[in-house]
Every structure is written in C-alpha cells, then in structure tokens.
MITIKE-178524 format. One record per residue (C-alpha): residue number from 0; residue in one letter; chain; y, z, x. Coordinates in pm, whole numbers. Layout:
N
+-----+-----+-------+--------+--------+--------+
:   n : res : chain :      y :      z :      x :
+-----+-----+-------+--------+--------+--------+
: NUM :   A :     A :      Y :      Z :      X :
...
+-----+-----+-------+--------+--------+--------+
END
This chain:
361
+-----+-----+-------+--------+--------+--------+
:   n : res : chain :      y :      z :      x :
+-----+-----+-------+--------+--------+--------+
:   0 :   X :     A :   -826 :   1700 :   2707 :
:   1 :   X :     A :   -794 :   1505 :   2358 :
:   2 :   X :     A :   -568 :   1788 :   2230 :
:   3 :   X :     A :   -362 :   1767 :   2533 :
:   4 :   X :     A :   -334 :   1383 :   2493 :
:   5 :   X :     A :   -224 :   1418 :   2136 :
:   6 :   X :     A :     54 :   1670 :   2231 :
:   7 :   X :     A :    175 :   1506 :   2560 :
:   8 :   X :     A :    149 :   1152 :   2473 :
:   9 :   X :     A :    114 :   1142 :   2102 :
:  10 :   X :     A :    412 :   1354 :   1968 :
:  11 :   X :     A :    534 :   1414 :   2317 :
:  12 :   X :     A :    648 :   1777 :   2248 :
:  13 :   X :     A :    951 :   1883 :   2421 :
:  14 :   X :     A :   1079 :   2238 :   2506 :
:  15 :   X :     A :   1241 :   2412 :   2197 :
:  16 :   X :     A :   1106 :   2145 :   1972 :
:  17 :   X :     A :    932 :   2235 :   1631 :
:  18 :   X :     A :    610 :   2082 :   1541 :
:  19 :   X :     A :    443 :   2025 :   1209 :
:  20 :   X :     A :     77 :   1972 :   1189 :
:  21 :   X :     A :    -96 :   1833 :    878 :
:  22 :   X :     A :   -481 :   1882 :    892 :
:  23 :   X :     A :   -785 :   1909 :    666 :
:  24 :   X :     A :  -1010 :   2202 :    678 :
:  25 :   X :     A :  -1293 :   2032 :    891 :
:  26 :   X :     A :  -1201 :   2130 :   1232 :
:  27 :   X :     A :   -993 :   2455 :   1256 :
:  28 :   X :     A :  -1097 :   2511 :   1612 :
:  29 :   X :     A :   -966 :   2188 :   1733 :
:  30 :   X :     A :   -639 :   2248 :   1540 :
:  31 :   X :     A :   -611 :   2586 :   1724 :
:  32 :   X :     A :   -651 :   2389 :   2045 :
:  33 :   X :     A :   -363 :   2158 :   1950 :
:  34 :   X :     A :   -139 :   2450 :   1855 :
:  35 :   X :     A :   -215 :   2615 :   2184 :
:  36 :   X :     A :   -127 :   2290 :   2374 :
:  37 :   X :     A :    192 :   2251 :   2178 :
:  38 :   X :     A :    300 :   2598 :   2283 :
:  39 :   X :     A :    199 :   2518 :   2647 :
:  40 :   X :     A :    444 :   2220 :   2609 :
:  41 :   X :     A :    705 :   2490 :   2526 :
:  42 :   X :     A :    732 :   2408 :   2158 :
:  43 :   X :     A :    956 :   2652 :   1973 :
:  44 :   X :     A :    722 :   2700 :   1666 :
:  45 :   X :     A :    428 :   2505 :   1536 :
:  46 :   X :     A :    353 :   2504 :   1152 :
:  47 :   X :     A :      8 :   2399 :   1012 :
:  48 :   X :     A :    -24 :   2265 :    685 :
:  49 :   X :     A :   -375 :   2238 :    542 :
:  50 :   X :     A :   -527 :   2014 :    276 :
:  51 :   X :     A :   -856 :   1970 :    107 :
:  52 :   X :     A :   -980 :   1678 :    -85 :
:  53 :   X :     A :  -1144 :   1886 :   -375 :
:  54 :   X :     A :   -826 :   2069 :   -441 :
:  55 :   X :     A :   -643 :   1749 :   -493 :
:  56 :   X :     A :   -906 :   1639 :   -734 :
:  57 :   X :     A :   -847 :   1956 :   -933 :
:  58 :   X :     A :   -472 :   1917 :   -937 :
:  59 :   X :     A :   -496 :   1555 :  -1093 :
:  60 :   X :     A :   -754 :   1689 :  -1347 :
:  61 :   X :     A :   -557 :   1972 :  -1480 :
:  62 :   X :     A :   -199 :   1929 :  -1416 :
:  63 :   X :     A :     12 :   1725 :  -1653 :
:  64 :   X :     A :    152 :   1395 :  -1552 :
:  65 :   X :     A :    509 :   1540 :  -1600 :
:  66 :   X :     A :    429 :   1819 :  -1377 :
:  67 :   X :     A :    277 :   1599 :  -1106 :
:  68 :   X :     A :    585 :   1364 :  -1142 :
:  69 :   X :     A :    820 :   1631 :  -1028 :
:  70 :   X :     A :    943 :   1679 :   -670 :
:  71 :   X :     A :   1001 :   2058 :   -696 :
:  72 :   X :     A :   1261 :   2271 :   -522 :
:  73 :   X :     A :   1014 :   2380 :   -240 :
:  74 :   X :     A :    916 :   2023 :   -175 :
:  75 :   X :     A :   1289 :   1925 :   -149 :
:  76 :   X :     A :   1370 :   2223 :     76 :
:  77 :   X :     A :   1073 :   2108 :    322 :
:  78 :   X :     A :   1216 :   1756 :    317 :
:  79 :   X :     A :   1569 :   1891 :    380 :
:  80 :   X :     A :   1442 :   2116 :    675 :
:  81 :   X :     A :   1258 :   1808 :    834 :
:  82 :   X :     A :   1585 :   1605 :    801 :
:  83 :   X :     A :   1784 :   1874 :    960 :
:  84 :   X :     A :   1555 :   2005 :   1234 :
:  85 :   X :     A :   1366 :   1686 :   1335 :
:  86 :   X :     A :   1022 :   1837 :   1411 :
:  87 :   X :     A :    745 :   1647 :   1556 :
:  88 :   X :     A :    493 :   1538 :   1300 :
:  89 :   X :     A :    121 :   1531 :   1378 :
:  90 :   X :     A :   -137 :   1416 :   1126 :
:  91 :   X :     A :   -497 :   1484 :   1200 :
:  92 :   X :     A :   -732 :   1290 :    977 :
:  93 :   X :     A :  -1085 :   1387 :    901 :
:  94 :   X :     A :  -1113 :   1296 :    524 :
:  95 :   X :     A :  -1444 :   1196 :    362 :
:  96 :   X :     A :  -1382 :    832 :    272 :
:  97 :   X :     A :  -1535 :    866 :    -66 :
:  98 :   X :     A :  -1374 :   1211 :   -111 :
:  99 :   X :     A :  -1135 :   1128 :   -411 :
: 100 :   X :     A :  -1392 :    929 :   -591 :
: 101 :   X :     A :  -1355 :    987 :   -965 :
: 102 :   X :     A :   -993 :   1096 :   -941 :
: 103 :   X :     A :   -762 :    970 :  -1219 :
: 104 :   X :     A :   -624 :    692 :  -1034 :
: 105 :   X :     A :   -374 :    593 :  -1320 :
: 106 :   X :     A :   -219 :    941 :  -1328 :
: 107 :   X :     A :   -217 :    958 :   -951 :
: 108 :   X :     A :    -19 :    614 :   -935 :
: 109 :   X :     A :    230 :    706 :  -1209 :
: 110 :   X :     A :    304 :   1039 :  -1056 :
: 111 :   X :     A :    357 :    875 :   -716 :
: 112 :   X :     A :    590 :    616 :   -872 :
: 113 :   X :     A :    795 :    892 :  -1037 :
: 114 :   X :     A :    835 :   1088 :   -708 :
: 115 :   X :     A :    907 :    806 :   -482 :
: 116 :   X :     A :   1291 :    770 :   -566 :
: 117 :   X :     A :   1345 :   1118 :   -492 :
: 118 :   X :     A :   1161 :   1116 :   -154 :
: 119 :   X :     A :   1272 :    772 :    -26 :
: 120 :   X :     A :   1626 :    886 :     63 :
: 121 :   X :     A :   1495 :   1163 :    284 :
: 122 :   X :     A :   1244 :    915 :    449 :
: 123 :   X :     A :   1509 :    657 :    498 :
: 124 :   X :     A :   1738 :    921 :    659 :
: 125 :   X :     A :   1474 :   1012 :    894 :
: 126 :   X :     A :   1364 :    654 :    984 :
: 127 :   X :     A :   1339 :    616 :   1372 :
: 128 :   X :     A :   1479 :    959 :   1447 :
: 129 :   X :     A :   1163 :   1172 :   1468 :
: 130 :   X :     A :    839 :   1147 :   1663 :
: 131 :   X :     A :    491 :   1124 :   1493 :
: 132 :   X :     A :    134 :   1067 :   1563 :
: 133 :   X :     A :   -172 :   1004 :   1353 :
: 134 :   X :     A :   -490 :   1087 :   1520 :
: 135 :   X :     A :   -840 :   1190 :   1391 :
: 136 :   X :     A :  -1120 :   1464 :   1423 :
: 137 :   X :     A :  -1474 :   1443 :   1270 :
: 138 :   X :     A :  -1529 :   1579 :    929 :
: 139 :   X :     A :  -1899 :   1631 :    823 :
: 140 :   X :     A :  -1880 :   1383 :    521 :
: 141 :   X :     A :  -1697 :   1125 :    716 :
: 142 :   X :     A :  -1954 :   1156 :   1008 :
: 143 :   X :     A :  -2248 :   1112 :    771 :
: 144 :   X :     A :  -2084 :    815 :    603 :
: 145 :   X :     A :  -2045 :    647 :    949 :
: 146 :   X :     A :  -2389 :    765 :   1083 :
: 147 :   X :     A :  -2606 :    811 :    762 :
: 148 :   X :     A :  -2949 :    815 :    929 :
: 149 :   X :     A :  -2922 :   1132 :   1147 :
: 150 :   X :     A :  -2871 :   1514 :   1101 :
: 151 :   X :     A :  -2512 :   1618 :   1019 :
: 152 :   X :     A :  -2464 :   1793 :   1357 :
: 153 :   X :     A :  -2574 :   1472 :   1538 :
: 154 :   X :     A :  -2343 :   1249 :   1311 :
: 155 :   X :     A :  -2052 :   1484 :   1399 :
: 156 :   X :     A :  -2135 :   1467 :   1775 :
: 157 :   X :     A :  -2172 :   1065 :   1749 :
: 158 :   X :     A :  -1823 :   1055 :   1577 :
: 159 :   X :     A :  -1669 :   1287 :   1835 :
: 160 :   X :     A :  -1795 :   1056 :   2109 :
: 161 :   X :     A :  -1657 :    751 :   1935 :
: 162 :   X :     A :  -1320 :    892 :   1872 :
: 163 :   X :     A :  -1300 :   1026 :   2242 :
: 164 :   X :     A :  -1407 :    683 :   2374 :
: 165 :   X :     A :  -1167 :    477 :   2150 :
: 166 :   X :     A :   -900 :    731 :   2245 :
: 167 :   X :     A :   -948 :    671 :   2614 :
: 168 :   X :     A :  -1065 :   1053 :   2678 :
: 169 :   X :     A :  -1403 :    946 :   2800 :
: 170 :   X :     A :  -1569 :    608 :   2912 :
: 171 :   X :     A :  -1867 :    439 :   2740 :
: 172 :   X :     A :  -2111 :    649 :   2944 :
: 173 :   X :     A :  -1948 :    979 :   2817 :
: 174 :   X :     A :  -1773 :   1043 :   3172 :
: 175 :   X :     A :  -1448 :   1229 :   3147 :
: 176 :   X :     A :  -1131 :   1027 :   3208 :
: 177 :   X :     A :   -754 :   1137 :   3267 :
: 178 :   X :     A :   -636 :   1038 :   2911 :
: 179 :   X :     A :   -249 :   1071 :   2994 :
: 180 :   X :     A :   -307 :    830 :   3292 :
: 181 :   X :     A :   -514 :    597 :   3078 :
: 182 :   X :     A :   -250 :    579 :   2807 :
: 183 :   X :     A :     30 :    520 :   3060 :
: 184 :   X :     A :   -166 :    216 :   3182 :
: 185 :   X :     A :   -245 :    118 :   2833 :
: 186 :   X :     A :    119 :    143 :   2734 :
: 187 :   X :     A :    219 :    -86 :   3016 :
: 188 :   X :     A :    -20 :   -335 :   2906 :
: 189 :   X :     A :    130 :   -334 :   2566 :
: 190 :   X :     A :    475 :   -379 :   2707 :
: 191 :   X :     A :    382 :   -674 :   2921 :
: 192 :   X :     A :    215 :   -852 :   2641 :
: 193 :   X :     A :    493 :   -790 :   2379 :
: 194 :   X :     A :    741 :   -928 :   2644 :
: 195 :   X :     A :    526 :  -1251 :   2678 :
: 196 :   X :     A :    497 :  -1303 :   2304 :
: 197 :   X :     A :    880 :  -1228 :   2253 :
: 198 :   X :     A :    944 :  -1494 :   2521 :
: 199 :   X :     A :    766 :  -1768 :   2316 :
: 200 :   X :     A :   1007 :  -1804 :   2017 :
: 201 :   X :     A :    719 :  -1804 :   1767 :
: 202 :   X :     A :    822 :  -1966 :   1448 :
: 203 :   X :     A :    476 :  -1936 :   1248 :
: 204 :   X :     A :    148 :  -1763 :   1279 :
: 205 :   X :     A :   -139 :  -1952 :   1141 :
: 206 :   X :     A :   -470 :  -1779 :   1059 :
: 207 :   X :     A :   -821 :  -1970 :   1009 :
: 208 :   X :     A :  -1158 :  -1812 :    994 :
: 209 :   X :     A :  -1513 :  -1914 :    901 :
: 210 :   X :     A :  -1503 :  -1655 :    609 :
: 211 :   X :     A :  -1247 :  -1869 :    426 :
: 212 :   X :     A :   -911 :  -1740 :    567 :
: 213 :   X :     A :   -648 :  -2004 :    569 :
: 214 :   X :     A :   -310 :  -1881 :    583 :
: 215 :   X :     A :     39 :  -1932 :    738 :
: 216 :   X :     A :    334 :  -1692 :    765 :
: 217 :   X :     A :    675 :  -1748 :    895 :
: 218 :   X :     A :    844 :  -1514 :   1144 :
: 219 :   X :     A :   1208 :  -1370 :   1148 :
: 220 :   X :     A :   1413 :  -1535 :   1391 :
: 221 :   X :     A :   1545 :  -1202 :   1512 :
: 222 :   X :     A :   1200 :  -1055 :   1500 :
: 223 :   X :     A :   1004 :   -910 :   1788 :
: 224 :   X :     A :    654 :   -801 :   1860 :
: 225 :   X :     A :    594 :   -420 :   1916 :
: 226 :   X :     A :    291 :   -228 :   2028 :
: 227 :   X :     A :    180 :    110 :   2197 :
: 228 :   X :     A :    433 :    370 :   2240 :
: 229 :   X :     A :    784 :    364 :   2059 :
: 230 :   X :     A :   1110 :    540 :   2107 :
: 231 :   X :     A :   1324 :    740 :   1861 :
: 232 :   X :     A :   1690 :    642 :   1835 :
: 233 :   X :     A :   1750 :    932 :   2062 :
: 234 :   X :     A :   1539 :    777 :   2328 :
: 235 :   X :     A :   1228 :   1003 :   2308 :
: 236 :   X :     A :    885 :    823 :   2369 :
: 237 :   X :     A :    584 :    873 :   2149 :
: 238 :   X :     A :    260 :    710 :   2045 :
: 239 :   X :     A :    231 :    692 :   1670 :
: 240 :   X :     A :   -124 :    601 :   1656 :
: 241 :   X :     A :   -420 :    719 :   1871 :
: 242 :   X :     A :   -623 :    506 :   1922 :
: 243 :   X :     A :   -413 :    188 :   1900 :
: 244 :   X :     A :   -505 :   -164 :   1995 :
: 245 :   X :     A :   -261 :   -371 :   1806 :
: 246 :   X :     A :     66 :   -582 :   1868 :
: 247 :   X :     A :    250 :   -614 :   1539 :
: 248 :   X :     A :    574 :   -767 :   1391 :
: 249 :   X :     A :    709 :   -781 :   1030 :
: 250 :   X :     A :    731 :  -1136 :    896 :
: 251 :   X :     A :    991 :  -1326 :    714 :
: 252 :   X :     A :   1014 :  -1213 :    354 :
: 253 :   X :     A :    898 :  -1473 :     92 :
: 254 :   X :     A :    727 :  -1701 :    355 :
: 255 :   X :     A :    362 :  -1636 :    340 :
: 256 :   X :     A :    119 :  -1895 :    198 :
: 257 :   X :     A :   -271 :  -1923 :    149 :
: 258 :   X :     A :   -585 :  -1733 :    131 :
: 259 :   X :     A :   -686 :  -1412 :    339 :
: 260 :   X :     A :  -1048 :  -1303 :    307 :
: 261 :   X :     A :  -1107 :   -956 :    459 :
: 262 :   X :     A :  -1397 :   -883 :    716 :
: 263 :   X :     A :  -1384 :   -520 :    683 :
: 264 :   X :     A :  -1343 :   -279 :    382 :
: 265 :   X :     A :  -1021 :    -84 :    311 :
: 266 :   X :     A :  -1024 :    284 :    262 :
: 267 :   X :     A :   -739 :    354 :      4 :
: 268 :   X :     A :   -680 :    683 :   -174 :
: 269 :   X :     A :  -1015 :    815 :    -92 :
: 270 :   X :     A :  -1211 :    524 :   -188 :
: 271 :   X :     A :  -1352 :    195 :    -41 :
: 272 :   X :     A :  -1219 :   -159 :   -147 :
: 273 :   X :     A :  -1503 :   -396 :    -36 :
: 274 :   X :     A :  -1549 :   -751 :     17 :
: 275 :   X :     A :  -1183 :   -843 :   -107 :
: 276 :   X :     A :   -962 :  -1129 :    -81 :
: 277 :   X :     A :   -594 :  -1201 :   -169 :
: 278 :   X :     A :   -408 :  -1516 :   -209 :
: 279 :   X :     A :    -19 :  -1541 :   -108 :
: 280 :   X :     A :    233 :  -1764 :   -265 :
: 281 :   X :     A :    611 :  -1733 :   -195 :
: 282 :   X :     A :    542 :  -1441 :     47 :
: 283 :   X :     A :    353 :  -1224 :   -207 :
: 284 :   X :     A :     -5 :  -1175 :   -328 :
: 285 :   X :     A :    -50 :  -1367 :   -668 :
: 286 :   X :     A :   -418 :  -1344 :   -696 :
: 287 :   X :     A :   -686 :  -1092 :   -561 :
: 288 :   X :     A :  -1062 :  -1002 :   -616 :
: 289 :   X :     A :  -1302 :   -761 :   -469 :
: 290 :   X :     A :  -1672 :   -688 :   -516 :
: 291 :   X :     A :  -1604 :   -327 :   -520 :
: 292 :   X :     A :  -1292 :   -131 :   -663 :
: 293 :   X :     A :  -1116 :   -443 :   -763 :
: 294 :   X :     A :   -921 :   -236 :  -1006 :
: 295 :   X :     A :   -801 :     -7 :   -713 :
: 296 :   X :     A :   -680 :   -316 :   -514 :
: 297 :   X :     A :   -503 :   -439 :   -811 :
: 298 :   X :     A :   -325 :    -86 :   -847 :
: 299 :   X :     A :   -225 :   -111 :   -492 :
: 300 :   X :     A :    -74 :   -453 :   -532 :
: 301 :   X :     A :    128 :   -350 :   -843 :
: 302 :   X :     A :    248 :    -13 :   -709 :
: 303 :   X :     A :    608 :   -123 :   -715 :
: 304 :   X :     A :    809 :   -451 :   -681 :
: 305 :   X :     A :    751 :   -471 :   -305 :
: 306 :   X :     A :    393 :   -370 :   -283 :
: 307 :   X :     A :    246 :   -722 :   -300 :
: 308 :   X :     A :    475 :   -871 :    -26 :
: 309 :   X :     A :    353 :   -892 :    321 :
: 310 :   X :     A :    498 :   -621 :    558 :
: 311 :   X :     A :    315 :   -662 :    885 :
: 312 :   X :     A :    117 :   -900 :   1098 :
: 313 :   X :     A :    -88 :   -730 :   1367 :
: 314 :   X :     A :   -281 :   -902 :   1663 :
: 315 :   X :     A :   -588 :   -721 :   1800 :
: 316 :   X :     A :   -780 :   -844 :   2101 :
: 317 :   X :     A :  -1158 :   -933 :   2038 :
: 318 :   X :     A :  -1220 :   -702 :   2347 :
: 319 :   X :     A :  -1082 :   -400 :   2151 :
: 320 :   X :     A :  -1298 :    -89 :   2234 :
: 321 :   X :     A :  -1337 :    -27 :   1851 :
: 322 :   X :     A :  -1458 :   -377 :   1795 :
: 323 :   X :     A :  -1718 :   -324 :   2099 :
: 324 :   X :     A :  -1874 :    -33 :   1914 :
: 325 :   X :     A :  -1991 :   -259 :   1640 :
: 326 :   X :     A :  -1992 :    -35 :   1354 :
: 327 :   X :     A :  -1736 :     61 :   1060 :
: 328 :   X :     A :  -1539 :    394 :   1079 :
: 329 :   X :     A :  -1442 :    365 :    705 :
: 330 :   X :     A :  -1100 :    481 :    827 :
: 331 :   X :     A :   -802 :    246 :    841 :
: 332 :   X :     A :   -680 :    403 :   1179 :
: 333 :   X :     A :   -988 :    274 :   1345 :
: 334 :   X :     A :  -1097 :    -23 :   1152 :
: 335 :   X :     A :   -753 :   -185 :   1161 :
: 336 :   X :     A :   -779 :   -166 :   1546 :
: 337 :   X :     A :  -1118 :   -369 :   1544 :
: 338 :   X :     A :   -961 :   -685 :   1408 :
: 339 :   X :     A :   -646 :   -875 :   1354 :
: 340 :   X :     A :   -496 :   -731 :   1045 :
: 341 :   X :     A :   -225 :   -768 :    769 :
: 342 :   X :     A :    -32 :   -478 :    589 :
: 343 :   X :     A :    124 :   -504 :    257 :
: 344 :   X :     A :    452 :   -335 :    136 :
: 345 :   X :     A :    762 :   -252 :    315 :
: 346 :   X :     A :    832 :   -385 :    665 :
: 347 :   X :     A :    924 :   -227 :    984 :
: 348 :   X :     A :   1302 :   -179 :   1086 :
: 349 :   X :     A :   1232 :   -153 :   1471 :
: 350 :   X :     A :   1060 :   -512 :   1476 :
: 351 :   X :     A :   1411 :   -659 :   1459 :
: 352 :   X :     A :   1594 :   -713 :   1784 :
: 353 :   X :     A :   1887 :   -464 :   1823 :
: 354 :   X :     A :   1759 :   -293 :   1513 :
: 355 :   X :     A :   1957 :     33 :   1610 :
: 356 :   X :     A :   2286 :   -155 :   1544 :
: 357 :   X :     A :   2200 :   -217 :   1173 :
: 358 :   X :     A :   2238 :     19 :    881 :
: 359 :   X :     A :   1950 :     59 :    657 :
: 360 :   X :     A :   2117 :   -158 :    395 :
+-----+-----+-------+--------+--------+--------+
END
C-alpha cells in the first residue's frame, strides 16, 4: 500500500512515462515493490540508481579535489536526458544520520561549489516541469539511532510503523487505511488552509518562543502560501514530500530580523547539528552557534552568497502526527514536519502568484 501511495500520489506515474528511483541499499525488497507498482501504473521504463554512504566516504578520501570538482560527460549526459525526457524522480531515503561522520567536509564543500555552476542551468531549465517525491524506508543504522534501546529487527519494525503512520498508510493502532483516499482528503485540507491564509494579506510573520526565539520576517506582496500537492507547468499533480504537514512560503529578501533558536537538531551531510541558533540582520544570518558541529553549520551558511539568506517560512500544526509521536527521527523530511520551521538558501518560484508568467530571471 505504501509503495502504491508513493507511485500513485507521490510521483503520480502516467502511462508511457519514465521513472528514476534513487535509493540506498537498505531496502531492496521495497524498491522492487515500488518498481512493480510503477510498471502497473503503465510506466515506460524504471531506472534505479543505488547509493551507499561508505562508498561516498571512500570517494572523498581518495579522489583529488580537482577530480571531484568536475561534472564529467556521463553526468552531463544524464542531466541532459532528464531535461529532454522529463522522467518522474523518486528519492527513497534510508541513510544513517551519522553515516558521513569523519568525511572531509572542506573537500566536499569545495567540490560542490565547483560543480554547482555547471549543474544549475540544468536544474533551472527543469524547474516546475517535472514530478518528484521524497519518501523514506528504514535503514538498520537509522532505525537504531531512533530506537537505541532495542534489538535491530525491533528498531526497524518500529521505524516502519512510524513511517507508515505518519504517511497515513496505517492508523495509530496499526490498522490499515486507504492511503490514496487519506491523501486526497489531506490535500483538500491543505488547499482550504492555503486559501484562507492567502485571503488575509499577511505582511509580516512574528515568531516568539520560550527558548529565546524572537524573530520577524516580511512577506512578498505577490507571495502566496502553498502546501500538500503541487502541479507541474504542464498541469500534472504530484506530492513532493511523503509525509508532509507544512504550509510554506518564500519571504521577502533582505527583510528578516532577530534570533531563531532551534528546538530540534538538523541532519546535514550525514551529521547532526545540535542545540543551535542563528541571528538575522537584513534578511541573512550574521551570527550562528551550536553545541555540536558548529563548524558544519558555519560551512552551510557560507556555501555561497545566497546560503545565509532566508528562503522559506513553513507553518506546521501542533497536532502534526509526527509531533504527536514525541521522538526525533534524526531526518529532516520528518523532523521539519513536527514543528514550524525555516529554510536557508534559495526561495521557491511557485510561491509567487502567477509564477508561470515569469521567466527565471
């Protein structure tokens, strides 16, 4: 049922469409189920690209920075293929939250910066034109991180139950639901709430919390709140995140002021940034600190000239099923849907009214 949900509501595979699945090695049987569901939805062809964290660490240990910084011909060809054929993209996450601990972060960052100008034009050309979905399956190391006090098999089972519950495949008691019908209702709820928020003409959002957060951000006059399913420029519906509880918008550039203190850790590049805070002036972070991995946070904020700017404000209800579970997933797909959150870096194009009438420039 979960595989069917991801295929039918996540990437919404259409007859004759190609599908690319990115997955780790943790759940090959589930990937097989997803591939079969995609073919049952009349997919033309399904490609699976596997990844494995220990291999990533080896690449960054032994390859030169020059080698890592090059987007070679085969990568360019894949990007060009995606641009021309518009396949549906599915990302199945199961990574160990600490899986890249010890990797050469400076080398990784410099290589990514060098590659970005080559990859960006392809991404810009594909923006809002293809369907994509991020979902998750349990990996053993991830499950043990979330449930450290039990046997590995029990931890995996517990994480499966949590994923299926928050994805609306089963209820809290473990009873099977009709997830496609559940997501249809969920998306209707998103639509009505976004319509309400967009009718208010909100000019500023003000955040205050007992943990020290005191923060104000201005909205774009033409900005809108979005949430739940989205549509490509061609009109095809898809759900980019399963699960999802957020309604979000991109704020006005240069107009964010104050202190934000995180209540949950951030998983970034396979490591956890914990007990951190950021202070905004003129729309960007001018000061940051963390009890754990402060250097990694600083690296993230200095990735490029836009990395320290505020790109997203997301509202999440306190009644979120993920919040109700009461534990950390150590995975941003889930943890961001437990609490109102902010995202740094580039904003979204589709949070502008009539965005389809504008060029990227």
